[in-house]
C-alpha positions as CSV (number, residue, x, y, z in Angstrom):
1,M,19.9,5.9,-28.4
2,A,20.2,2.4,-28.1
3,S,17.3,0.3,-28.6
4,K,15.8,-2.5,-26.6
5,L,17.4,-5.0,-28.7
6,E,20.8,-4.0,-28.7
7,I,20.8,-3.7,-25.0
8,R,19.3,-7.4,-24.8
9,S,21.8,-8.8,-27.4
10,Q,24.8,-7.2,-26.1
11,F,23.6,-8.4,-22.7
12,D,23.3,-11.7,-24.1
13,L,26.3,-11.7,-25.3
14,V,27.6,-10.9,-22.1
15,S,26.0,-14.1,-20.5
16,E,26.8,-16.4,-22.8
17,L,30.5,-15.8,-22.7
18,T,30.4,-15.3,-19.1
19,Q,28.7,-18.9,-19.2
20,L,31.4,-20.4,-21.3
21,F,34.0,-19.0,-18.8
22,C,32.8,-20.5,-15.9
23,D,32.4,-24.0,-17.3
24,D,35.9,-23.2,-18.3
25,L,36.6,-23.0,-14.7
26,K,34.4,-26.1,-13.4
27,Q,37.1,-28.3,-16.0
28,V,40.5,-26.6,-15.0
29,G,42.6,-27.9,-12.2
30,F,43.3,-25.1,-9.9
31,K,46.0,-25.3,-7.0
32,K,44.4,-22.9,-4.4
33,A,41.1,-21.4,-4.2
34,F,40.5,-18.2,-1.4
35,Y,36.9,-17.3,-1.4
36,Y,36.2,-14.1,0.9
37,Q,33.1,-13.4,1.5
38,L,31.5,-10.0,2.6
39,P,27.8,-9.6,4.1
40,E,25.5,-8.2,1.8
41,T,23.7,-4.5,2.3
42,D,20.1,-4.2,3.8
43,I,18.1,-2.5,1.4
44,N,17.4,-0.1,4.7
45,D,20.9,-0.1,5.5
46,E,22.4,1.2,1.9
47,K,23.4,4.9,3.7
48,K,24.8,3.5,6.6
49,I,29.0,3.6,6.3
50,P,29.9,0.4,8.3
51,S,32.6,1.0,11.1
52,L,33.4,-2.7,10.7
53,I,33.3,-5.4,8.1
54,P,33.4,-9.0,9.0
55,V,35.1,-11.2,6.4
56,K,34.7,-15.0,6.6
57,K,37.2,-17.4,4.9
58,F,36.5,-20.3,2.4
59,E,39.0,-22.3,0.9
60,G,39.5,-25.5,-1.8
61,D,36.1,-26.5,-3.5
62,E,33.8,-24.8,-1.4
63,A,35.9,-21.1,-2.2
64,H,35.9,-22.8,-5.8
65,K,32.1,-23.1,-6.2
66,L,31.5,-19.4,-4.6
67,I,34.5,-18.1,-7.0
68,I,32.5,-19.7,-10.1
69,N,29.1,-18.4,-8.6
70,S,30.3,-14.6,-8.0
71,Y,30.8,-14.2,-11.8
72,L,27.4,-15.0,-12.3
73,D,26.1,-12.6,-9.7
74,L,24.8,-10.0,-11.7
75,Y,20.8,-9.3,-10.4
76,K,18.9,-7.7,-7.8
77,K,17.6,-9.5,-4.4
78,P,14.6,-9.1,-2.7
79,G,15.9,-7.0,0.8
80,I,19.1,-6.3,-0.7
81,S,20.4,-3.6,-1.6
82,S,21.6,-3.1,-5.0
83,R,23.3,0.6,-4.7
84,V,25.9,-0.7,-2.6
85,L,26.5,-3.7,-4.6
86,K,28.2,-7.0,-3.1
87,R,31.7,-7.7,-3.8
88,H,33.4,-10.7,-3.8
89,P,37.1,-10.8,-3.1
90,G,39.4,-14.0,-4.1
91,L,42.0,-15.8,-5.5
92,L,41.6,-18.8,-8.4
93,V,45.6,-20.1,-8.7
94,L,45.3,-22.3,-12.2
95,H,48.1,-24.8,-12.9
96,D,48.5,-26.6,-16.2
97,V,46.1,-24.9,-18.1
98,D,46.2,-23.3,-21.3
99,K,47.4,-19.8,-20.8
100,N,46.4,-18.8,-24.3
101,Q,42.8,-20.1,-24.5
102,L,42.1,-19.4,-21.2
103,T,43.3,-15.6,-21.2
104,A,41.4,-15.2,-24.5
105,R,38.0,-16.0,-23.1
106,I,38.5,-13.6,-20.3
107,Q,39.5,-10.9,-22.7
108,Q,36.5,-11.5,-24.9
109,L,34.3,-11.8,-22.2
110,N,35.9,-8.4,-21.0
111,K,35.5,-7.0,-24.1
112,A,32.1,-8.0,-24.3
113,K,31.5,-6.2,-20.5
114,A,33.5,-3.2,-22.0
115,D,30.8,-3.0,-25.3
116,F,27.7,-3.5,-23.1
117,K,29.1,-0.7,-21.1
118,N,29.7,1.7,-23.5
119,C,26.0,0.9,-25.0
120,I,24.3,2.1,-21.8
121,L,26.5,5.1,-21.2
122,A,25.8,6.1,-24.8
123,I,22.4,7.2,-23.3
124,D,23.3,10.4,-21.7
125,N,20.1,10.9,-19.5
126,N,20.3,9.2,-16.5
127,D,16.6,7.9,-16.4
128,A,16.3,6.9,-19.9
129,R,19.3,4.6,-19.3
130,F,17.9,3.3,-16.3
131,E,14.6,3.0,-18.1
132,A,16.4,1.6,-21.3
133,V,18.2,-1.0,-19.1
134,H,15.8,-2.3,-17.0
135,N,13.4,-2.6,-19.6
136,A,15.7,-4.8,-21.7
137,V,17.1,-6.7,-18.8
138,P,14.9,-6.5,-16.0
139,N,16.8,-6.5,-12.1
140,L,19.8,-6.6,-14.0
141,I,22.2,-4.7,-11.6
142,T,23.9,-2.5,-14.4
143,L,27.4,-1.5,-12.3
144,A,27.7,-5.6,-11.7
145,A,27.8,-6.7,-15.2
146,Y,30.3,-4.1,-16.1
147,R,33.2,-5.8,-13.5
148,K,36.0,-6.4,-15.3
149,I,37.7,-9.9,-14.7
150,H,41.4,-9.4,-13.2
151,F,44.2,-12.1,-13.9
152,E,47.9,-12.5,-14.3
153,T,49.7,-14.6,-16.5
154,E,53.3,-13.8,-15.2
155,S,54.8,-15.3,-11.9
156,P,54.7,-11.9,-9.0
157,Y,56.3,-11.9,-6.1
158,S,53.1,-11.6,-3.9
159,V,49.6,-11.7,-4.5
160,R,48.0,-9.4,-1.3
161,F,44.4,-8.1,-0.1
162,T,43.9,-4.8,1.5
163,W,41.2,-2.3,2.0
164,M,41.2,0.8,0.0
165,H,39.5,3.9,0.6
166,K,38.9,5.8,-2.4
167,H,37.7,9.5,-2.8
168,A,35.1,10.4,-5.6
169,T,36.0,13.6,-7.0
170,K,34.4,16.2,-8.9
171,T,36.2,19.7,-10.5
172,L,33.6,22.8,-10.3
173,S,33.9,26.7,-10.9
174,K,33.5,29.0,-7.7
175,K,29.4,29.9,-9.6
176,M,28.9,26.1,-9.3
177,A,30.2,25.8,-5.7
178,L,28.1,28.9,-4.5
179,A,24.8,27.7,-6.2
180,M,24.9,24.3,-4.3
181,L,26.0,26.0,-0.8
182,D,22.6,28.6,-1.8
183,K,20.6,25.6,-2.5
184,S,21.9,23.5,0.7
185,A,20.9,26.6,2.6
186,S,16.9,26.2,1.9
187,Y,17.5,22.5,3.5
188,S,15.1,22.2,6.9
189,N,16.5,20.8,9.8
190,P,19.7,19.2,8.5
191,R,21.9,17.9,10.8
192,M,19.4,17.7,13.6
193,I,20.2,21.5,14.4
194,D,18.0,24.5,13.9
195,Q,17.3,26.5,10.9
196,H,18.5,29.7,11.8
197,T,21.6,27.7,13.0
198,W,21.8,25.9,9.8
199,Q,21.8,29.0,7.9
200,S,24.3,31.0,9.8
201,L,26.9,28.2,9.0
202,V,26.1,28.2,5.0
203,A,26.9,31.5,5.1
204,Q,30.0,31.4,6.8
205,E,30.9,28.9,4.0
206,Q,29.3,30.9,1.0
207,S,31.2,33.9,2.5
208,R,34.8,31.8,2.2
209,V,33.8,30.6,-1.3
210,A,33.0,34.1,-2.6
211,S,36.2,35.0,-1.4
212,L,38.2,33.2,-3.9
213,N,38.8,34.4,-7.2
214,D,36.2,34.1,-9.9
215,K,39.2,31.8,-12.3
216,D,40.2,29.5,-8.9
217,K,38.9,25.9,-9.5
218,L,37.2,24.2,-7.2
219,R,37.0,20.3,-6.5
220,I,35.0,18.1,-3.9
221,R,37.2,14.8,-2.8
222,R,34.6,13.0,-0.9
223,P,35.9,9.7,0.3
224,T,33.8,6.5,-0.4
225,R,33.1,3.2,1.0
226,V,35.9,1.2,1.8
227,S,36.4,-1.6,-1.1
228,P,38.5,-4.6,-1.2
229,Q,42.0,-4.1,-3.7
230,V,44.1,-6.7,-4.8
231,N,47.9,-6.0,-4.6
232,V,50.1,-8.1,-7.0
233,R,53.8,-7.2,-6.5
234,Y,57.2,-8.7,-8.4
235,T,59.3,-5.5,-6.6
236,A,59.7,-2.6,-4.7
237,Q,58.9,-0.9,-7.4
238,N,57.4,-3.2,-10.0
239,R,53.4,-3.4,-8.2
240,Y,50.2,-2.3,-8.7
241,H,46.5,-2.8,-7.1
242,V,43.2,-3.9,-9.0
243,S,39.4,-4.2,-7.5
244,A,38.7,-7.0,-5.8
245,A,35.2,-7.0,-7.0
246,L,35.4,-10.2,-8.4
247,P,37.6,-13.1,-8.1
248,F,41.5,-12.7,-9.2
249,I,42.9,-15.5,-11.2
250,L,46.6,-15.8,-11.1
251,I,47.6,-18.8,-14.0
252,N,50.5,-21.4,-14.0
253,P,52.5,-19.4,-11.4
254,E,55.9,-20.7,-9.7
255,P,55.1,-22.7,-6.6
256,D,56.9,-19.9,-4.6
257,V,54.8,-16.8,-5.1
258,K,53.8,-15.3,-1.6
259,L,49.4,-15.4,-1.4
260,G,48.2,-12.6,1.4
261,A,44.5,-13.0,2.8
262,L,41.5,-10.6,3.2
263,N,41.1,-10.1,7.2
264,D,38.3,-7.6,8.6
265,Y,37.9,-4.5,7.8
266,Q,37.7,-2.5,11.3
267,K,37.3,1.8,10.7
268,P,40.5,3.5,12.1
269,E,39.5,6.5,14.9
270,S,40.4,9.3,12.1
271,H,40.2,9.0,8.5
272,P,44.4,8.9,7.6
273,R,43.4,11.0,4.0
274,K,41.2,13.7,5.4
275,K,44.2,15.5,7.4
276,E,46.2,15.8,4.3
277,Y,43.9,17.8,2.7
278,D,42.6,21.5,3.7
279,F,39.0,21.5,3.0
280,L,37.3,25.1,2.4
281,V,34.1,23.7,3.0
282,D,34.3,20.9,5.3
283,R,30.6,19.1,5.4
284,L,31.1,18.7,1.6
285,Y,34.7,18.1,1.1
286,L,35.4,21.1,-0.9
287,E,38.9,22.0,-1.7
288,Q,40.8,24.6,-3.7
289,V,42.9,23.3,-6.4
290,T,46.1,24.4,-5.9
291,D,48.0,21.9,-8.3
């Protein structure tokens, strides 16, 4: 297990390289800068799923400063949720910079972040991991320190933003699913319904799972919070998307690259992906794996 000294040493390397990277961004010339400020989540609201996420747009010098500061946003703030991490979507378009030098810096920083993450994940107990990290680096938001910096050195056709619905998936056996349902049957007053009705509901769910073959595979495909993404397109077939948790950097692109903006998020009336699945237990997003 990683020692406090090892964790602190690896984090100090991440901090040092982050500061050097930010110093580089202050010195190089930028052609365009856009930062899309999202609201922070109050600690009392971290379990609420927002139906509207307003976006405040900044451009130019002000956006450039906010972009640089976003790479340094690693610590907890009083009253602000550290479970719902604030994302920093943005786009920094650089021109006439030493591409090799800057990409080497970003790659070095990303490697240090990955090494720090691996150092933490080597601690297999969640409680021990939490204690080890916060003893070594008090008030650190660990997942924020893991965030990779995405960039592009080739000139794409377009760079645009969108909101993406992701799913957290977990594979489990029939036995595990039944154990989960058995545990939930003992919950008191869930969903504000009486205990008898609740237990009857769970019993129906247990019956559906129990009817399966013991070798059948099950999966929980649970929707997670919507998140901003960067879409990079070269052609209709050659495209990719990455997280917009941190600002995206476009290095020395052609002047005709098309740039999009991040608009406010408005939750659709019905989840577009939920209709694609026939859930065995709807409230748990539990489905039978058929592929």
